[in-house]
N, C-alpha and C positions, 0 to 999 in steps of 0.2 A: 504492499499500499503504499502511495506517496504521502509521507509526513511532512506537510507545509507548514503544520502550527506547533508550537511547544505547549505542554501543560501549564496553565496559569497556577497561580499560587491558590485560589478556591478551588481549583479541580485536584490539586494535590492533595490539599486537605480534606477534600469530598472523599478521594479514593482511599486515603488514610483512615478514615472515619469507617467506611463502609466495610474494609478488611479486618477492622477489630470488633466492629458492632453487628452481629447478625440481626435481622429482621428489622432492618430502620428504615427511617425514610430521611430523604432529603429536599428541602424546598429551596432553590436556588434562582436568582433574578435571570430573567429572559434578556436577550438583548446586549450581553456583555460584549464590547468590544466593538468593531466595526463601524465608529462613529463619526459623522461628519458634521461640520459646522452649519448650525440652523439656518444660517443666512446663505447656503450653498443655493444657486439656481436649479432647478430640476427641469429639465423638457420632459412636458406630457402631452397626451392628444387634447387637452383642454387650455394649452397655453404654457408659459415658463411660470413656474411658483417654487416658492422658498421651501427647502426641505422641511423645515419646522412646521408648516402647515399641512403637510400632507398627513391622510387618516388610511387606516385598512381599509381597502376598497376602490381607493384610487388608483389610477393606471399610470403607468411608467414606463420607459421604453428600456429592453436589454441591449446588450452589444452587438446582437444583429438588426436592431433597428426595428423588433418587433415589440407590440403591446403587452405588457405583463401586469399583473394584477397585485397590490401591495397587500401581504396577508399579515403583516404584524407592524407595530411601530413603537419602537424604545427611546425614550427621553433619557438624557444624561445632563446631569449639573455639573459646569465647570471643570469640564475634564483637559487635561495638559493636551496643548495643540501645536501642530507642526504645519507649515505651509509647503507644500510640494509644488515646484516649478518645472515646467518642462522646456524644450530647447525652443518651441513654436509659441512661447510666451504665454501658454495656458498655466493655470495654477488652482489649488483647491487646497482646502484646509481639513486636516482629519486627527485623530488621537493615533498615538503610537501602536496599537491593536488594530487598527482598521487594516482589513484586508485589501493588498494591492496585486492585481491581475498584471503581469508583467513576462517578458522574455528577454534575453541575453544575446550578445553577439555570436557566442559558441553553442547556445542552445535555443533555438526557435519555437520550441513547444509552449505554449501559456503555462506558467507556473503561478501560484498564489501562495503569497506568503505575509505577515503582519509586516507593517510600518518599519516597526524597531528592528525585524531582521533585514529589511531591505536597507537601511541606513548603514548595516556592518556590511554589505556586499560592495566588490569593485565595481566600478561603472565601466562601460555605459549599461546602463537599465534601459529599457523600452517598454512604453503602455502601447497596448492594441489600441488600432482604430475601430471605431465602431462600425458597422455596416450602414447603409442608407437609411434614416428615418422613415419608418412607414406611416407617414399621415395618409388620411382618407382622402377620397374623391370631393368631399365638401371642402375641403382647405383648398380652393380655387379663388383667385382675385380676378377683377374684371380688368386687366392688363395683360398685354401678350409677352412671353418670354424674353423678347427683345426690348420691350420698354422696361420691365424689372431689371433687366442686366444694366440698362442705361441708369436706372435709381443707382445702382452700387457703384458707377464709374463717377457717379456726379455727388458721391457722398464729400461733404466738407468736415472740416474739424469740428468735433461736437455731435456731429449728427449721428444716429442710432440707425442701423439697418434695421428696417421695418419687420416686425414679426410675422406680420403677413406673407412676406416673401420666404420666411426659415421654415414656416408650419404648410406649405402647400403640399398638395399632391407629389410625390417622389417624381414620377416622369415630368412635370413641369419644372421642378428645381434642376433636373439634368438639361433640360433645355435650356435655361438661363445660365448654367455652368456651361454649355456647350456655346453660347452667345458670347461670352467672356473669352473662353478661349480663341476664339475668332478674330478677337481684337488684342490678345496679349502678344508678347514678343518673346524671341529664344533668350534664354538665359544660358551662358557659358557653354554655348554650343553643345549642351546635353540634348539628347532627341526627347524625353518626357520630363523637361524642366522648362516652366514657362514663368513669364513674370507681366504682371500688370503694374504700371506707374499708379502710385498714392500719394496725396498731399502729405500723410503724415502717419506716424506708425497707429495712432488711435483709429484711424481711417481704415487701415489695413486690417487690424484686428477684427473690426465688424464686418468688413468683406468674406474674411476667411472663414466666418461662421456658415457662410453657405458651402463651402468646402468640407469643412469638419461635417455639417449635416449630410452630405453623401459619402462619405468615408474616404475622401482624399487628404493626403497632406499637403499642409499649408503653412509658410512661415513668413509672417507679417514682419517688415524692415520699415525704417524711416520713411522711407521715398518710395517704396514698392513692396508688394506682395509675390512672392515666390510661390509656385505651387507644383505639383507633381500630376501628370496627366494619367498615368498608370496607378491604382492603389495601392499597388505591392512595392513602391518605389517611395523613397524620402523617409525612411525610418529615423534616420537622425533627429526629426522634428519631433519625435517621441521620447526623445529621452531624457529622462532625470535631469536636471542640471543643478538642482539646490533642493535641501530638506532643511529648513530652518524654523526655530520653535517661535512661537508666536505667544500673545496673550491666551490664558486657559478662558474656555467659553463653553455656553451651552450647545448640547450637539445631539442630533438623533442619529439612530441607525433604524434601518429597514429589513423585513423580509420580503421577499418577491418570489412568485411561483416563476415557471419555466425552467426550461432544460439547463440552462447556462448560468442561473442563480446570479446573473450580473443586473447593474442599471446603469443609466448614464445620468450623468452630472453637468455641473455649469461646461459650457462651450463642447458637450459630447465626448466628453473623457469618461473610460470604462471605469467603474468599479464592482464591487464584487460582496454578495453574503458571505455567513459563516458557517464553518462546519465543527466549532471548537468542540462541543458537546458530544459529538459523534466519535471525535478523537480521544474526547476523555474517557468514553465508554469502552472503546478498542483497547485501550491501554489498563483500564479497569479488569477486562477480561473476567467478568464475573461469572461464580459457578450455580447461581439460581437465576431466577428470572429478574429482571427488571422493570419496574412498571414507571413509563415516562407520563406524565401529567404535564399537557401543554395548551395552550390554545387549540380550538377546534381546527381552525385551518392550517395550524403547524402540523396536528396530528395527522390530518386527513392525507396531507400530501407532501410537506417538506421533507419531513422526516424519512419516508419511504422513498421520494425522489432522491435525495442525497445518498442512501445508502447503496442506492442501486448505481447512481452515477460514478460513486468512488469505488464500486465493487467490494462493499465492506462485507465480511462473512457472517451478517448478524440475520438472525430470523425473526421474523417481527408478526404480532399478532393484532389487529386493531381491535380496540374495544368501543369504536365509536363508528365504523363504516363495516360492511362484509365486502367481501371480495370484487363486488361490481360497484363498488362506492357509494352504496344505497346505506341510508343511515339507520342504525340498528335501535330496536326499539327496548325499552328498559328492561323486558322480560328477557330478551335476548342477549342482552349486554350482562345480566346477571348469570345468566347460564354459563357464558364463558367463565367466569370466574371460579366455578366449579371443577 
């Protein structure tokens, strides 16, 4: 099994307690770790929202651009915080236990580790790009792709890229990209690298949002926006350039459904759920049955999906639903206890 997380102090305590105390119960807080700043902007099908305002049942996007439902939300007060900055100027704030999805120069497979482990690793470390964000057909504005491309080219210092452009049906955003490509210039004689003149870096950052929403690499500069026309190129943009401590702050972590267990944050950066509790259970290797009590949505899907995803040799029996995911009656639940 791929061991991407270390046991936390509370998990070590729990393991030792269970080992020396038969027939015991443990009641631990949910949502430990994987926390981001409450002010983090999250792209959703209903517009951009602050992380701290999201609730179970709300919808976010995963790393493939697909819509996924939030199953649980956990709040944390005044956690130690770090700002992670990428080479393309994107940044976000997380606690040191937050799980980072990454790959390295020598190993292109996606890995997941806590930020505190990332801080000890040699650079470069790259974060993956997301897939094209899949907004619905209802997200179409009454302007042609050419007109919307011109809006981007006409941005002035202090202007913001209209949300209506970023939240459009994906094929329309791709057509806007194609219009911008036609007006771009070669850069450094590289076949897949192009450049758009920009009045300042702030405007270049606003324009880059369209490229990031489609999964392309783009790098804002003081007088230009450099971008790669092949989504497999330009990984230098995704590299972590700094991890710096900032003031402690209130944070939130999410549990979302979907096979990748990822969700997108500000400027379409990919981040991850956690599986720390399962790792602790694997290390505990109990000789008897273990009763897991969790919110219904977590019990019905997250635990089972995570066990299957990571190939954990754990056998499970749900006391909530049957094999067809139908809610059990109280009588049937009681029968399972026997």
